[in-house]
RODO-670878 format. One record per residue (C-alpha): x, y, z. Coordinates in nm, 2 decimals, decimal comma. Example, Ala and Ser with C-alpha at 12.3 -4.5 7.8 and 13.67 -1.06 7.14 Angstrom:
<nodes>
X = 1,23&Y = -0,45&Z = 0,78
X = 1,37&Y = -0,11&Z = 0,71
</nodes>
This chain:
<nodes>
X = -1,67&Y = -2,84&Z = -2,85
X = -1,92&Y = -2,88&Z = -2,55
X = -1,67&Y = -3,00&Z = -2,32
X = -1,43&Y = -2,71&Z = -2,39
X = -1,69&Y = -2,45&Z = -2,36
X = -1,71&Y = -2,59&Z = -1,97
X = -1,36&Y = -2,54&Z = -1,89
X = -1,47&Y = -2,16&Z = -1,82
X = -1,74&Y = -2,03&Z = -1,66
X = -2,02&Y = -1,81&Z = -1,89
X = -1,88&Y = -1,48&Z = -2,03
X = -2,11&Y = -1,28&Z = -1,79
X = -2,00&Y = -1,43&Z = -1,52
X = -1,70&Y = -1,41&Z = -1,56
X = -1,74&Y = -1,01&Z = -1,66
X = -1,89&Y = -0,97&Z = -1,31
X = -1,62&Y = -1,10&Z = -1,14
X = -1,38&Y = -0,92&Z = -1,29
X = -1,58&Y = -0,57&Z = -1,27
X = -1,57&Y = -0,59&Z = -0,90
X = -1,30&Y = -0,34&Z = -0,79
X = -1,21&Y = -0,24&Z = -1,11
X = -1,21&Y = 0,08&Z = -1,19
X = -1,15&Y = 0,11&Z = -1,60
X = -1,14&Y = -0,15&Z = -1,85
X = -1,03&Y = -0,03&Z = -2,21
X = -1,21&Y = -0,18&Z = -2,38
X = -1,50&Y = -0,43&Z = -2,24
X = -1,62&Y = -0,51&Z = -2,61
X = -1,27&Y = -0,64&Z = -2,63
X = -1,24&Y = -0,83&Z = -2,35
X = -1,57&Y = -1,00&Z = -2,39
X = -1,46&Y = -1,12&Z = -2,75
X = -1,16&Y = -1,29&Z = -2,58
X = -1,31&Y = -1,42&Z = -2,33
X = -1,54&Y = -1,57&Z = -2,56
X = -1,31&Y = -1,69&Z = -2,78
X = -1,09&Y = -1,80&Z = -2,52
X = -1,42&Y = -2,04&Z = -2,36
X = -1,54&Y = -2,18&Z = -2,72
X = -1,11&Y = -2,27&Z = -2,76
X = -1,06&Y = -2,39&Z = -2,42
X = -0,76&Y = -2,18&Z = -2,42
X = -0,70&Y = -1,95&Z = -2,14
X = -0,65&Y = -1,56&Z = -2,17
X = -0,27&Y = -1,45&Z = -2,08
X = -0,32&Y = -1,20&Z = -1,80
X = -0,01&Y = -0,98&Z = -1,68
X = 0,05&Y = -0,80&Z = -1,40
X = 0,43&Y = -0,61&Z = -1,40
X = 0,53&Y = -0,46&Z = -1,05
X = 0,90&Y = -0,30&Z = -1,01
X = 1,11&Y = -0,41&Z = -0,69
X = 1,15&Y = -0,06&Z = -0,60
X = 1,08&Y = -0,14&Z = -0,18
X = 1,14&Y = -0,47&Z = -0,01
X = 0,78&Y = -0,49&Z = 0,15
X = 0,43&Y = -0,47&Z = 0,02
X = 0,13&Y = -0,31&Z = 0,18
X = -0,26&Y = -0,40&Z = 0,16
X = -0,25&Y = -0,10&Z = -0,14
X = -0,07&Y = -0,30&Z = -0,34
X = -0,27&Y = -0,63&Z = -0,31
X = -0,58&Y = -0,44&Z = -0,46
X = -0,46&Y = -0,51&Z = -0,83
X = -0,30&Y = -0,85&Z = -0,72
X = -0,63&Y = -0,99&Z = -0,60
X = -0,79&Y = -0,87&Z = -0,99
X = -0,51&Y = -1,09&Z = -1,12
X = -0,64&Y = -1,36&Z = -0,87
X = -0,94&Y = -1,32&Z = -1,00
X = -0,88&Y = -1,40&Z = -1,38
X = -0,67&Y = -1,72&Z = -1,21
X = -0,96&Y = -1,82&Z = -1,00
X = -1,16&Y = -1,82&Z = -1,37
X = -0,92&Y = -2,06&Z = -1,51
X = -0,64&Y = -1,82&Z = -1,70
X = -0,28&Y = -1,74&Z = -1,69
X = -0,17&Y = -1,50&Z = -1,40
X = 0,15&Y = -1,38&Z = -1,53
X = 0,33&Y = -1,19&Z = -1,25
X = 0,60&Y = -1,00&Z = -1,38
X = 0,88&Y = -0,88&Z = -1,18
X = 1,02&Y = -0,57&Z = -1,38
X = 1,43&Y = -0,61&Z = -1,27
X = 1,53&Y = -0,39&Z = -1,58
X = 1,27&Y = -0,12&Z = -1,56
X = 1,31&Y = -0,13&Z = -1,18
X = 1,66&Y = 0,01&Z = -1,29
X = 1,51&Y = 0,29&Z = -1,50
X = 1,24&Y = 0,38&Z = -1,24
X = 0,88&Y = 0,44&Z = -1,31
X = 0,82&Y = 0,86&Z = -1,36
X = 0,46&Y = 0,80&Z = -1,27
X = 0,35&Y = 1,08&Z = -1,04
X = 0,69&Y = 1,23&Z = -1,03
X = 0,79&Y = 1,55&Z = -1,02
X = 1,15&Y = 1,51&Z = -1,06
X = 1,41&Y = 1,24&Z = -1,14
X = 1,38&Y = 0,87&Z = -0,98
X = 1,70&Y = 0,76&Z = -0,85
X = 1,76&Y = 0,42&Z = -1,04
X = 1,81&Y = 0,15&Z = -0,78
X = 2,12&Y = -0,08&Z = -0,79
X = 2,09&Y = -0,42&Z = -0,94
X = 2,18&Y = -0,55&Z = -0,63
X = 1,87&Y = -0,37&Z = -0,44
X = 1,64&Y = -0,47&Z = -0,72
X = 1,75&Y = -0,87&Z = -0,68
X = 1,71&Y = -0,83&Z = -0,31
X = 1,36&Y = -0,69&Z = -0,35
X = 1,28&Y = -0,93&Z = -0,62
X = 1,32&Y = -1,22&Z = -0,36
X = 1,09&Y = -1,09&Z = -0,15
X = 0,82&Y = -1,00&Z = -0,40
X = 0,80&Y = -1,38&Z = -0,51
X = 0,76&Y = -1,49&Z = -0,13
X = 0,46&Y = -1,21&Z = -0,07
X = 0,25&Y = -1,26&Z = -0,39
X = 0,21&Y = -1,58&Z = -0,31
X = -0,02&Y = -1,48&Z = 0,04
X = -0,26&Y = -1,40&Z = -0,27
X = -0,17&Y = -1,63&Z = -0,59
X = -0,15&Y = -1,97&Z = -0,63
X = 0,19&Y = -2,05&Z = -0,66
X = 0,15&Y = -2,36&Z = -0,86
X = -0,06&Y = -2,20&Z = -1,10
X = 0,12&Y = -1,83&Z = -1,14
X = 0,38&Y = -1,78&Z = -1,39
X = 0,69&Y = -1,56&Z = -1,24
X = 0,88&Y = -1,38&Z = -1,50
X = 1,13&Y = -1,11&Z = -1,52
X = 1,16&Y = -0,84&Z = -1,78
X = 1,55&Y = -0,89&Z = -1,77
X = 1,52&Y = -1,19&Z = -1,98
X = 1,44&Y = -1,02&Z = -2,27
X = 1,53&Y = -0,65&Z = -2,21
X = 1,89&Y = -0,77&Z = -2,10
X = 1,92&Y = -0,91&Z = -2,44
X = 1,83&Y = -0,63&Z = -2,62
X = 2,08&Y = -0,50&Z = -2,93
X = 2,11&Y = -0,13&Z = -3,00
X = 1,94&Y = -0,21&Z = -3,30
X = 1,62&Y = -0,34&Z = -3,10
X = 1,58&Y = -0,01&Z = -2,89
X = 1,61&Y = 0,22&Z = -3,24
X = 1,35&Y = 0,03&Z = -3,35
X = 1,14&Y = 0,01&Z = -3,05
X = 1,21&Y = 0,43&Z = -3,04
X = 1,07&Y = 0,42&Z = -3,39
X = 0,73&Y = 0,32&Z = -3,29
X = 0,63&Y = 0,63&Z = -3,06
X = 0,70&Y = 0,95&Z = -3,07
X = 0,79&Y = 1,26&Z = -2,84
X = 0,52&Y = 1,43&Z = -2,86
X = 0,27&Y = 1,10&Z = -2,78
X = 0,51&Y = 1,08&Z = -2,44
X = 0,51&Y = 1,44&Z = -2,34
X = 0,16&Y = 1,41&Z = -2,36
X = 0,18&Y = 1,18&Z = -2,02
X = 0,05&Y = 1,45&Z = -1,72
X = 0,37&Y = 1,38&Z = -1,54
X = 0,61&Y = 1,48&Z = -1,83
X = 0,38&Y = 1,75&Z = -1,94
X = 0,40&Y = 1,91&Z = -1,63
X = 0,75&Y = 1,89&Z = -1,61
X = 0,81&Y = 1,99&Z = -1,95
X = 0,60&Y = 2,31&Z = -1,90
X = 0,77&Y = 2,40&Z = -1,55
X = 1,10&Y = 2,35&Z = -1,74
X = 1,20&Y = 2,07&Z = -1,48
X = 1,41&Y = 1,82&Z = -1,65
X = 1,36&Y = 1,48&Z = -1,75
X = 1,62&Y = 1,23&Z = -1,86
X = 1,58&Y = 1,07&Z = -2,17
X = 1,60&Y = 0,71&Z = -1,96
X = 1,28&Y = 0,80&Z = -1,82
X = 1,11&Y = 0,84&Z = -2,16
X = 1,20&Y = 0,50&Z = -2,24
X = 1,01&Y = 0,35&Z = -1,93
X = 0,69&Y = 0,37&Z = -2,11
X = 0,79&Y = 0,19&Z = -2,42
X = 0,99&Y = -0,07&Z = -2,22
X = 0,69&Y = -0,13&Z = -2,03
X = 0,49&Y = -0,15&Z = -2,35
X = 0,69&Y = -0,41&Z = -2,51
X = 0,67&Y = -0,64&Z = -2,19
X = 0,33&Y = -0,69&Z = -2,33
X = 0,47&Y = -0,74&Z = -2,68
X = 0,72&Y = -1,01&Z = -2,57
X = 0,46&Y = -1,18&Z = -2,34
X = 0,18&Y = -1,14&Z = -2,59
X = -0,01&Y = -1,07&Z = -2,31
X = -0,45&Y = -1,09&Z = -2,36
X = -0,49&Y = -0,84&Z = -2,07
X = -0,25&Y = -0,61&Z = -1,88
X = -0,35&Y = -0,48&Z = -1,51
X = -0,23&Y = -0,23&Z = -1,33
X = -0,36&Y = 0,10&Z = -1,10
X = -0,53&Y = 0,40&Z = -1,24
X = -0,18&Y = 0,59&Z = -1,21
X = -0,07&Y = 0,33&Z = -1,50
X = -0,30&Y = 0,38&Z = -1,71
X = -0,06&Y = 0,55&Z = -1,96
X = 0,21&Y = 0,29&Z = -1,94
X = -0,07&Y = 0,03&Z = -1,98
X = -0,21&Y = 0,22&Z = -2,32
X = 0,16&Y = 0,21&Z = -2,46
X = 0,15&Y = -0,15&Z = -2,43
X = -0,15&Y = -0,15&Z = -2,66
X = -0,02&Y = 0,05&Z = -2,92
X = 0,31&Y = -0,13&Z = -2,93
X = 0,14&Y = -0,48&Z = -2,96
X = 0,01&Y = -0,31&Z = -3,28
X = 0,26&Y = -0,19&Z = -3,37
X = 0,45&Y = -0,54&Z = -3,40
X = 0,16&Y = -0,72&Z = -3,54
X = -0,03&Y = -0,88&Z = -3,24
X = -0,39&Y = -0,81&Z = -3,09
X = -0,42&Y = -0,57&Z = -2,86
X = -0,42&Y = -0,59&Z = -2,51
X = -0,72&Y = -0,54&Z = -2,26
X = -0,60&Y = -0,27&Z = -2,03
X = -0,84&Y = -0,33&Z = -1,68
X = -0,73&Y = -0,03&Z = -1,39
X = -0,82&Y = -0,11&Z = -1,05
X = -0,82&Y = 0,21&Z = -0,78
X = -0,65&Y = 0,35&Z = -0,59
X = -0,65&Y = 0,27&Z = -0,21
X = -0,71&Y = 0,50&Z = 0,05
X = -0,51&Y = 0,47&Z = 0,33
X = -0,61&Y = 0,47&Z = 0,74
X = -0,67&Y = 0,84&Z = 0,78
X = -0,94&Y = 0,75&Z = 0,45
X = -0,81&Y = 1,04&Z = 0,25
X = -0,44&Y = 1,00&Z = 0,08
X = -0,33&Y = 0,68&Z = -0,09
X = -0,19&Y = 0,40&Z = 0,14
X = 0,20&Y = 0,47&Z = 0,15
X = 0,42&Y = 0,38&Z = 0,42
X = 0,58&Y = 0,72&Z = 0,41
X = 0,27&Y = 0,85&Z = 0,53
X = 0,22&Y = 0,62&Z = 0,83
X = -0,13&Y = 0,56&Z = 0,70
X = -0,01&Y = 0,18&Z = 0,53
X = -0,08&Y = -0,20&Z = 0,67
X = 0,21&Y = -0,40&Z = 0,52
X = 0,11&Y = -0,76&Z = 0,46
X = 0,39&Y = -0,88&Z = 0,69
X = 0,27&Y = -0,69&Z = 1,01
X = 0,16&Y = -0,92&Z = 1,32
X = -0,19&Y = -1,06&Z = 1,33
X = -0,30&Y = -0,78&Z = 1,62
X = -0,13&Y = -0,48&Z = 1,48
X = -0,29&Y = -0,56&Z = 1,11
X = -0,67&Y = -0,62&Z = 1,30
X = -0,62&Y = -0,34&Z = 1,51
X = -0,51&Y = -0,08&Z = 1,19
X = -0,83&Y = -0,24&Z = 1,02
X = -1,06&Y = -0,15&Z = 1,29
X = -0,97&Y = 0,18&Z = 1,26
X = -1,08&Y = 0,27&Z = 0,98
X = -1,42&Y = 0,47&Z = 0,95
X = -1,72&Y = 0,27&Z = 0,86
X = -1,77&Y = 0,41&Z = 0,51
X = -1,44&Y = 0,33&Z = 0,44
X = -1,49&Y = -0,02&Z = 0,56
X = -1,69&Y = -0,08&Z = 0,26
X = -1,44&Y = -0,01&Z = 0,01
X = -1,19&Y = -0,22&Z = 0,18
X = -1,45&Y = -0,49&Z = 0,13
X = -1,47&Y = -0,45&Z = -0,23
X = -1,12&Y = -0,41&Z = -0,32
X = -0,93&Y = -0,62&Z = -0,06
X = -1,18&Y = -0,93&Z = -0,02
X = -1,32&Y = -1,16&Z = -0,23
X = -1,68&Y = -1,09&Z = -0,12
X = -1,93&Y = -1,05&Z = -0,41
X = -2,10&Y = -0,71&Z = -0,46
X = -2,46&Y = -0,85&Z = -0,41
X = -2,32&Y = -0,99&Z = -0,06
X = -2,19&Y = -0,65&Z = 0,03
X = -2,48&Y = -0,49&Z = -0,06
X = -2,71&Y = -0,71&Z = 0,19
X = -2,43&Y = -0,65&Z = 0,46
X = -2,50&Y = -0,29&Z = 0,41
X = -2,87&Y = -0,30&Z = 0,51
X = -2,85&Y = -0,56&Z = 0,77
X = -2,53&Y = -0,61&Z = 0,92
X = -2,42&Y = -0,40&Z = 1,22
X = -2,09&Y = -0,19&Z = 1,11
X = -1,90&Y = -0,34&Z = 1,41
X = -1,99&Y = -0,69&Z = 1,36
X = -1,91&Y = -0,63&Z = 0,96
X = -1,57&Y = -0,41&Z = 1,05
X = -1,52&Y = -0,76&Z = 1,27
X = -1,56&Y = -0,98&Z = 1,01
X = -1,36&Y = -0,79&Z = 0,76
X = -1,07&Y = -0,80&Z = 0,96
X = -1,08&Y = -1,13&Z = 1,05
X = -1,12&Y = -1,22&Z = 0,68
X = -0,77&Y = -1,01&Z = 0,58
X = -0,57&Y = -1,12&Z = 0,85
X = -0,66&Y = -1,46&Z = 0,78
X = -0,54&Y = -1,40&Z = 0,43
X = -0,21&Y = -1,30&Z = 0,53
X = -0,10&Y = -1,53&Z = 0,81
X = -0,41&Y = -1,78&Z = 0,88
X = -0,76&Y = -1,84&Z = 0,99
X = -0,63&Y = -1,90&Z = 1,39
X = -0,44&Y = -1,65&Z = 1,42
X = -0,73&Y = -1,40&Z = 1,27
X = -0,93&Y = -1,54&Z = 1,56
X = -0,65&Y = -1,52&Z = 1,84
X = -0,55&Y = -1,12&Z = 1,68
X = -0,94&Y = -1,06&Z = 1,72
X = -1,01&Y = -1,19&Z = 2,03
X = -0,68&Y = -0,98&Z = 2,22
X = -0,86&Y = -0,70&Z = 2,02
X = -1,17&Y = -0,74&Z = 2,22
X = -1,02&Y = -0,81&Z = 2,53
X = -0,76&Y = -0,45&Z = 2,50
X = -1,07&Y = -0,23&Z = 2,37
X = -1,41&Y = -0,40&Z = 2,42
X = -1,39&Y = -0,56&Z = 2,75
X = -1,11&Y = -0,34&Z = 2,92
X = -0,90&Y = -0,64&Z = 2,96
X = -0,52&Y = -0,62&Z = 2,93
X = -0,41&Y = -0,92&Z = 2,67
X = -0,15&Y = -1,16&Z = 2,75
X = 0,09&Y = -1,06&Z = 2,47
X = 0,06&Y = -0,69&Z = 2,58
X = 0,35&Y = -0,51&Z = 2,72
X = 0,31&Y = -0,18&Z = 2,92
X = 0,58&Y = 0,06&Z = 2,89
X = 0,60&Y = 0,34&Z = 3,11
X = 0,76&Y = 0,69&Z = 2,98
X = 0,75&Y = 0,93&Z = 3,32
X = 0,78&Y = 1,33&Z = 3,27
X = 1,04&Y = 1,45&Z = 3,45
X = 0,98&Y = 1,83&Z = 3,46
X = 0,77&Y = 2,08&Z = 3,21
X = 0,90&Y = 2,43&Z = 3,08
X = 0,75&Y = 2,70&Z = 2,83
X = 0,93&Y = 2,96&Z = 2,66
X = 0,81&Y = 3,22&Z = 2,92
X = 0,83&Y = 3,12&Z = 3,27
X = 0,62&Y = 3,35&Z = 3,40
X = 0,36&Y = 3,16&Z = 3,18
X = 0,38&Y = 2,83&Z = 3,41
X = 0,59&Y = 2,75&Z = 3,69
X = 0,75&Y = 2,39&Z = 3,70
X = 0,58&Y = 2,19&Z = 3,97
X = 0,76&Y = 2,09&Z = 4,25
X = 0,74&Y = 1,71&Z = 4,22
X = 0,96&Y = 1,77&Z = 3,91
X = 1,25&Y = 1,95&Z = 4,11
X = 1,43&Y = 1,65&Z = 4,19
X = 1,44&Y = 1,44&Z = 3,84
X = 1,71&Y = 1,50&Z = 3,62
X = 1,55&Y = 1,49&Z = 3,25
X = 1,72&Y = 1,30&Z = 3,00
X = 1,53&Y = 1,40&Z = 2,68
X = 1,39&Y = 1,78&Z = 2,71
X = 1,06&Y = 1,90&Z = 2,51
X = 0,94&Y = 2,24&Z = 2,55
X = 0,69&Y = 2,46&Z = 2,42
X = 0,78&Y = 2,78&Z = 2,27
X = 0,47&Y = 2,93&Z = 2,11
X = 0,32&Y = 2,75&Z = 1,86
X = 0,61&Y = 2,47&Z = 1,83
X = 0,72&Y = 2,20&Z = 2,07
X = 1,13&Y = 2,14&Z = 2,04
X = 1,29&Y = 1,84&Z = 2,14
X = 1,57&Y = 2,03&Z = 2,19
X = 1,84&Y = 1,75&Z = 2,18
X = 1,74&Y = 1,65&Z = 1,85
X = 1,64&Y = 1,99&Z = 1,69
X = 1,33&Y = 1,78&Z = 1,58
X = 1,00&Y = 2,02&Z = 1,59
X = 0,63&Y = 1,92&Z = 1,65
X = 0,34&Y = 2,01&Z = 1,83
X = 0,09&Y = 1,81&Z = 2,04
X = 0,13&Y = 1,43&Z = 2,19
X = 0,11&Y = 1,26&Z = 1,83
X = 0,39&Y = 1,45&Z = 1,71
X = 0,60&Y = 1,39&Z = 2,08
X = 0,56&Y = 1,03&Z = 2,01
X = 0,70&Y = 1,08&Z = 1,68
X = 1,01&Y = 1,26&Z = 1,80
X = 1,08&Y = 1,01&Z = 2,08
X = 1,08&Y = 0,75&Z = 1,80
X = 0,78&Y = 0,55&Z = 1,94
X = 0,55&Y = 0,58&Z = 1,58
X = 0,70&Y = 0,60&Z = 1,29
X = 0,49&Y = 0,91&Z = 1,16
X = 0,27&Y = 1,16&Z = 1,30
X = -0,06&Y = 1,00&Z = 1,17
X = 0,05&Y = 0,71&Z = 1,31
X = 0,08&Y = 0,89&Z = 1,66
X = -0,28&Y = 1,03&Z = 1,62
X = -0,43&Y = 0,70&Z = 1,48
X = -0,24&Y = 0,52&Z = 1,83
X = -0,40&Y = 0,79&Z = 2,03
X = -0,76&Y = 0,71&Z = 1,87
X = -0,74&Y = 0,37&Z = 1,94
X = -0,62&Y = 0,42&Z = 2,28
X = -0,34&Y = 0,25&Z = 2,27
X = -0,14&Y = 0,58&Z = 2,45
X = -0,27&Y = 0,68&Z = 2,71
X = -0,21&Y = 1,03&Z = 2,80
X = -0,25&Y = 1,17&Z = 3,19
X = -0,03&Y = 1,52&Z = 3,19
X = -0,07&Y = 1,91&Z = 3,20
X = -0,22&Y = 2,03&Z = 2,87
X = -0,20&Y = 2,41&Z = 2,73
X = -0,37&Y = 2,63&Z = 2,45
X = -0,47&Y = 2,22&Z = 2,34
X = -0,13&Y = 2,14&Z = 2,35
X = 0,04&Y = 1,85&Z = 2,56
X = 0,40&Y = 1,95&Z = 2,66
X = 0,66&Y = 1,81&Z = 2,88
X = 1,03&Y = 1,76&Z = 2,96
X = 1,03&Y = 1,33&Z = 2,94
X = 1,28&Y = 1,16&Z = 3,09
X = 1,29&Y = 0,82&Z = 2,93
X = 1,56&Y = 0,54&Z = 2,91
X = 1,88&Y = 0,60&Z = 2,66
X = 1,76&Y = 0,34&Z = 2,41
X = 1,43&Y = 0,54&Z = 2,37
X = 1,40&Y = 0,37&Z = 2,03
X = 1,14&Y = 0,10&Z = 2,12
X = 0,88&Y = 0,12&Z = 1,88
X = 0,51&Y = 0,14&Z = 2,02
X = 0,32&Y = -0,12&Z = 1,85
X = 0,02&Y = -0,30&Z = 1,90
X = 0,19&Y = -0,55&Z = 2,16
X = 0,28&Y = -0,23&Z = 2,39
X = 0,03&Y = 0,02&Z = 2,59
X = 0,26&Y = 0,34&Z = 2,65
X = 0,13&Y = 0,53&Z = 2,92
X = 0,26&Y = 0,92&Z = 2,94
X = 0,20&Y = 0,94&Z = 3,36
X = 0,24&Y = 1,26&Z = 3,56
X = 0,39&Y = 1,11&Z = 3,90
</nodes>
């Protein structure tokens, strides 16, 4: 027995490690009991994390819960990464005010393949169980579905905030959406999960799993949720659509630079949720470390996790050259976009300068009152960050703002009412994307 007990760390030590970066544990007493039993028998806990392959690329926000699965793996427990190739075809209604369009089988399969490669940036491929919920849901019969649906009531499902609000607002709820929590919950039954992980927004689905396990005669899983990570703006959750995300496949210098752009306050949250640094060490750094050095260390750690220590060191050196030593890194390409002419809605307010008279603009931008219009695309923007977006040099206005803040874009031009405006002459193929390896200059001749 003493030999078996030595396989796992003491329970209090395990709990301390697992609590770091956790939002809620339902229930801690149950997890303690499961860990004690595991330690006594030498049998690892089965810890499940499911993700629907609804997008091909993961960002750092997705890795918060993945890292928690790694923590269980570090402690010797069985990490099960479940790819929801069946649930993905339903579409998770979490946080949705309307029905999510279902993905095709082909899209699901393509995204699932990329997920398998990406999760091994964090998880140990030799110790991780990869499974797909189509393995059991695809074999479900009509009788099986009737028995599953009999375990839960419509009123219970409508307690879910998303469904309750849509029902109250008289917005449609498709029947297949009501099935989603039941199917996700049944995954825990099929896998006989001891613990299920998820973001705080998944709490309802995870609790359904607890109830279904009881209904099928199993011991209920412990639910452990992790916080939703804020993006680079420090306010909204990390999301590619909001332009505040860091993709785990982004180039090292791009990733490093984005991490250096976060606020000092947000830096400590990233330390907690995106690294394996223990709480005591983080608290010591807060007291003793210079914020700039601490942020550099954070950026190097994360870049090293997803690339390599060598790539992280090179990114650190290149970033310092570009933003601290006022040098140009060897791999930076400078792109110049020359202003062609300037105009406003009322010609009496501002005269076109003589230097622009002979230059023919290929893409025109004007400033009528409070808005800027890219005339040949009907794209309405205001301020220079949206000008960059309109020229397709950034993927969002938020990214444009960040590039300006970092100094990755230099502005030399006229300004009126606090807004930059111009007719801009650019190459026809102006879809070149502004990245850390490019320094864009808007230059008045």
